[in-house]
C-alpha positions in Angstrom: -1.5 41.6 -20.8 1.8 40.5 -22.4 2.6 36.8 -22.0 6.3 36.2 -21.4 7.7 33.7 -23.8 9.6 30.6 -22.4 13.3 30.9 -21.7 15.6 30.4 -24.7 16.8 27.1 -23.4 13.3 25.7 -23.4 12.7 27.0 -26.9 15.9 25.3 -28.0 14.8 22.1 -26.3 11.4 22.1 -28.0 13.1 22.7 -31.3 15.6 19.9 -31.0 13.9 17.2 -29.0 12.6 14.1 -30.7 11.1 12.6 -27.6 7.3 12.1 -27.9 4.8 12.5 -25.1 3.5 8.9 -24.7 0.1 7.9 -23.5 -1.5 4.5 -22.7 -2.6 2.5 -25.8 -6.1 3.4 -26.9 -8.9 0.8 -26.8 -8.2 -2.0 -29.2 -4.5 -1.1 -29.6 -1.4 -2.7 -28.1 1.7 -0.9 -27.1 5.2 -2.1 -28.0 6.5 1.4 -27.4 7.2 1.5 -23.7 10.5 0.5 -22.1 8.6 -0.7 -19.0 8.4 -4.2 -17.6 4.8 -5.5 -17.5 5.9 -7.7 -14.6 4.9 -6.7 -11.0 7.4 -5.4 -8.5 8.5 -8.4 -6.3 6.4 -8.8 -3.1 9.3 -8.3 -0.7 9.8 -4.8 -2.1 6.2 -3.9 -1.6 6.3 -5.3 2.0 9.4 -3.2 2.8 7.7 -0.1 1.6 4.6 -0.8 3.6 6.7 -1.5 6.7 8.6 1.7 6.3 5.3 3.6 6.1 4.1 1.9 9.3 7.3 2.8 11.0 6.7 6.5 10.2 9.6 6.8 7.6 7.8 9.7 6.0 10.2 12.5 6.5 13.0 14.0 4.4 16.0 11.7 3.8 19.6 12.7 3.5 19.9 14.6 0.2 22.5 12.2 -1.1 20.4 9.2 -0.2 19.9 7.0 2.9 23.4 6.2 4.2 22.6 2.5 4.6 21.3 2.4 0.9 24.4 4.2 -0.4 26.7 1.9 1.6 24.9 -1.2 0.2 25.2 0.1 -3.3 28.9 1.0 -2.8 29.6 -2.6 -1.6 28.3 -3.9 -4.9 30.5 -1.8 -7.2 33.3 -3.5 -9.0 36.4 -3.5 -6.8 39.7 -2.3 -8.2 43.2 -1.4 -6.8 43.4 2.2 -5.5 39.7 2.7 -5.0 37.7 1.6 -2.0 34.1 2.5 -2.6 32.1 4.0 0.2 28.7 5.5 0.8 30.2 8.9 0.0 30.9 7.8 -3.5 27.2 7.2 -4.3 24.2 9.6 -4.8 20.7 8.2 -4.8 18.6 10.0 -7.5 15.1 10.3 -8.9 15.5 7.3 -11.3 18.3 7.1 -13.9 16.7 10.2 -15.4 17.7 12.2 -12.3 21.2 10.7 -12.3 21.7 11.5 -16.0 20.5 15.0 -15.6 22.6 15.7 -12.6 25.7 14.3 -14.4 25.2 16.3 -17.6 24.2 19.6 -15.9 27.2 19.3 -13.5 29.7 19.0 -16.3 28.4 20.4 -19.5 28.2 24.1 -20.2 27.4 26.4 -23.1 29.5 25.4 -26.1 30.7 22.1 -24.7 30.6 19.3 -27.2 29.2 15.9 -26.2 29.7 12.8 -28.3 26.8 10.3 -28.5 27.1 7.1 -30.5 23.7 6.8 -32.2 21.0 5.5 -32.4 20.8 6.3 -28.7 18.3 7.0 -26.0 16.9 10.4 -26.9 17.1 11.8 -23.3 20.9 12.1 -23.7 20.7 14.7 -26.5 17.9 16.6 -24.8 19.9 17.0 -21.6 23.0 18.2 -23.5 20.8 20.8 -25.3 19.2 21.8 -21.9 22.7 22.3 -20.5 23.7 24.5 -23.5 26.1 22.1 -25.0 26.2 20.7 -28.6 25.6 17.1 -29.6 28.0 15.3 -31.9 26.1 12.2 -33.1 28.4 9.4 -34.3 26.6 6.6 -36.3 27.1 3.0 -35.3 28.6 0.3 -37.6 26.3 -2.0 -39.7 26.3 -4.6 -36.8 25.1 -1.8 -34.4 28.3 -1.8 -32.5 30.5 1.2 -32.3 32.3 2.5 -35.4 35.7 3.0 -33.6 37.2 4.9 -36.5 34.3 7.4 -36.5 34.6 7.8 -32.7 38.3 8.4 -33.0 37.6 11.3 -35.4 34.8 12.7 -33.2 36.3 12.5 -29.7 39.2 14.9 -29.7 38.1 18.2 -28.0 34.9 16.7 -26.6 33.8 17.3 -23.0 31.9 14.1 -22.6 30.7 10.9 -24.2 27.4 9.3 -23.3 26.6 5.6 -23.9 24.2 2.9 -22.8 25.2 -0.7 -22.3 23.2 -2.8 -23.0 21.9 -0.3 -25.5 18.6 1.4 -25.8 17.3 1.2 -28.5 19.4 -1.5 -30.3 19.8 -4.2 -27.6 23.5 -4.4 -28.3 25.9 -5.4 -25.6 29.3 -3.6 -25.8 31.7 -6.2 -24.6 35.1 -6.0 -22.8 37.2 -5.7 -25.9 35.0 -2.9 -27.3 35.2 -1.0 -24.1 38.9 -1.5 -23.9 39.2 -0.1 -27.4 37.2 3.0 -26.3 39.5 3.4 -23.4 42.5 3.4 -25.7 40.9 6.1 -27.8 40.4 8.3 -24.7 43.9 7.8 -23.3 45.6 11.2 -22.7 42.3 13.1 -22.8 40.2 14.7 -20.1 36.9 13.4 -21.7 34.4 12.0 -19.2 32.3 9.0 -20.0 28.7 8.7 -18.8 27.9 4.9 -18.8 24.1 4.3 -18.5 23.9 0.6 -17.5 20.2 0.4 -16.6 19.8 -3.0 -18.4 23.0 -4.6 -17.0 21.1 -7.7 -15.7 19.2 -8.2 -18.9 21.9 -10.0 -21.0 21.1 -13.1 -23.2 23.2 -16.3 -23.6 26.3 -15.9 -25.7 26.9 -12.4 -24.4 28.7 -11.1 -21.3 28.0 -7.8 -19.6 31.1 -5.8 -18.6 30.8 -2.5 -16.8 32.8 0.5 -17.8 33.9 0.5 -14.1 35.7 -2.8 -14.7 37.9 -1.4 -17.5 41.1 0.1 -16.2 41.4 2.7 -18.9 37.8 3.9 -18.3 37.1 3.5 -14.6 38.7 6.8 -13.5 36.8 8.9 -16.1 33.4 7.1 -15.9 30.2 8.4 -14.3 28.2 5.2 -13.8 24.4 5.6 -13.9 22.1 2.9 -12.6 18.4 2.4 -11.7 16.2 -0.1 -10.0 13.5 0.3 -12.7 14.4 -2.4 -15.2 16.1 -5.1 -13.0 13.4 -5.1 -10.3 10.4 -3.9 -12.3 10.3 -0.7 -10.2 9.8 1.9 -13.0 7.1 3.9 -11.0 9.2 3.9 -7.8 11.7 6.4 -9.4 14.9 5.4 -7.7 18.3 5.4 -9.3 21.9 6.3 -8.4 25.3 7.4 -9.8 28.9 7.1 -8.9 32.3 8.0 -10.3 35.2 10.3 -9.6 34.5 11.9 -6.2 34.7 15.5 -7.3 32.3 14.9 -10.2 29.9 13.0 -8.0 29.9 15.8 -5.5 29.1 18.3 -8.2 26.3 16.1 -9.5 24.9 15.7 -6.0 24.8 19.5 -5.7 22.8 19.7 -8.9 20.4 17.0 -7.9 19.7 18.5 -4.5 19.1 21.9 -6.1 16.3 20.8 -8.4 15.1 17.6 -6.8 15.9 17.6 -3.1 16.0 14.2 -1.4 14.5 11.1 -2.9 11.3 9.7 -1.3 12.3 8.0 1.9 10.0 5.0 1.6 11.1 4.1 -1.9 14.7 4.0 -0.6 13.8 1.4 2.0 12.0 -0.5 -0.8 15.3 -0.3 -2.8 17.2 -1.8 0.1 14.8 -4.7 0.1 15.3 -5.1 -3.7 19.1 -5.5 -3.2 18.4 -8.4 -0.8 16.3 -10.3 -3.3 17.8 -13.7 -4.2 19.4 -13.9 -7.7 16.6 -16.4 -8.6 14.0 -13.7 -8.4 15.8 -11.5 -11.0 16.8 -14.5 -13.1 13.1 -15.5 -13.4 12.3 -12.1 -14.9 15.2 -12.3 -17.3 14.0 -15.7 -18.4 10.6 -14.2 -19.3 12.3 -11.6 -21.4 14.5 -14.2 -23.1 11.4 -16.2 -24.0 9.8 -13.1 -25.4 13.0 -12.3 -27.4 12.6 -15.7 -28.9 9.0 -15.0 -29.9 10.2 -11.8 -31.7 13.0 -13.5 -33.5 10.8 -16.4 -34.6 7.9 -14.2 -35.8 10.1 -11.9 -37.8 12.4 -14.6 -39.3 12.2 -14.8 -43.0 9.8 -11.9 -43.4 10.8 -10.1 -46.5 11.2 -6.3 -46.0 12.0 -6.6 -42.3 15.5 -7.0 -40.7 16.5 -7.3 -37.1 19.9 -7.6 -35.6 19.2 -10.1 -32.7 19.1 -8.2 -29.4 22.0 -9.2 -27.1 20.6 -7.5 -24.0 17.8 -5.2 -22.8 14.3 -5.8 -24.1 14.3 -3.9 -27.4 14.5 -4.8 -31.1 15.6 -2.1 -33.5 13.7 -3.2 -36.6 14.8 -2.0 -40.0 12.2 -2.0 -42.8 12.5 -1.7 -46.6 9.4 0.4 -47.2 10.2 3.8 -48.6 8.6 5.8 -45.8 10.0 8.0 -43.0 10.0 6.2 -39.7 7.8 8.9 -38.2 5.1 8.1 -40.8 5.5 4.4 -40.2 5.0 4.8 -36.5 1.8 6.9 -37.2 0.5 4.3 -39.6 1.1 1.4 -37.2 -0.7 3.4 -34.5 -3.7 3.7 -36.8 -3.5 -0.1 -37.3 -3.5 -0.7 -33.5 0.1 -1.1 -32.5 2.2 1.6 -30.9 6.0 1.6 -31.6 8.7 4.2 -31.5 10.0 6.0 -34.5 13.7 5.2 -35.2 14.5 8.9 -35.8 13.7 9.5 -32.1 17.1 7.9 -31.4 19.2 9.9 -33.9 19.6 10.6 -37.6 20.7 7.0 -38.5 17.5 5.7 -36.9 15.7 6.6 -40.1 14.2 3.5 -41.7 13.8 1.8 -38.3 11.3 1.4 -35.6 11.9 0.3 -32.0 9.8 -2.4 -30.5 9.8 -3.4 -26.8 9.3 -7.0 -25.8 8.7 -6.0 -22.2 5.0 -6.1 -23.1 2.8 -9.2 -22.4 3.2 -12.2 -24.7 -0.4 -11.7 -26.0 0.3 -8.0 -26.8 3.6 -9.0 -28.3 2.1 -11.6 -30.6 -0.7 -9.2 -31.7 1.6 -6.3 -32.2 4.1 -8.3 -34.3 1.4 -9.6 -36.5 0.1 -6.1 -37.2 3.7 -4.9 -38.0 4.3 -7.9 -40.3 1.0 -7.3 -42.2 1.8 -3.6 -42.7 5.5 -3.7 -43.4 6.2 -7.2 -44.6 6.7 -7.7 -48.4 
């Protein structure tokens, strides 16, 4: 019997991908590797899901998402002249992952070039490879904000640019002026921007979140990707959404329905309940992350051989170390010492010499993990 080899695109994805297959921390170890809140999903969301089950909401939903959920999401999008958002402008997806995949596969084809400022979430590059495109990585500046000169050189002729704001893995918030500068670089081009704003509510004092949809020079070219996972501690519920130019959203919706079908009906009713949560419920979770951020900064302050640009948003620290070791090797060595982290090179070439830590973990795990990192990498 001859075994048929995987399709070329899968072989290419396996060759290029830097994303590890993650597993729970083994006995005695702690994980600072996962971008997953350790906080529970708020009770009203659980109750809404249970009520939907009792009502028999167990059948297929509209393939673009429940109309009432899409209308609620549209009503929360930034208003601007010339665009009145409606339910038809929104597609509910299988998490932000489904939204990102639908956006890239709808737009990018063989030979298309996609600009990704890096270090960046590794899924972006994997999706471009999967679509047959080529990735043009553009390193950030020393402060982990965009190098606008490097972007100006890379953008001409590109099909798309993908960014996250706040950033995974750096925790940087790209503010209004930075976004306006990007818009100026794109003026006169047909380049689309995919703005992954999954951590938009997780922004720390001294920094202000501005959506790409609020920037006049970006709004008409932006595909906005969002998820309930981070804001509402709903990672396992797998519900996200996207919006943007209608013709692009329609194309992405077609892609999503082809390989995913409709999103679980019950979780969409749960998502509706999440939107009705008072701001205080989300603020309480953000306060927890802010406290943990403080623990990270305090524990690493003054440690020779370790350097951290203070996170401005999200719940990650992109930690630079002085040890003359590849980041893959450092991640393995730390795992052997009982703390799981992510290798910096997972996020792009300039991630070498870094590891990513998550402070979405419990405070006990965070303290234990940081101590093990300091003992291994501190000088």
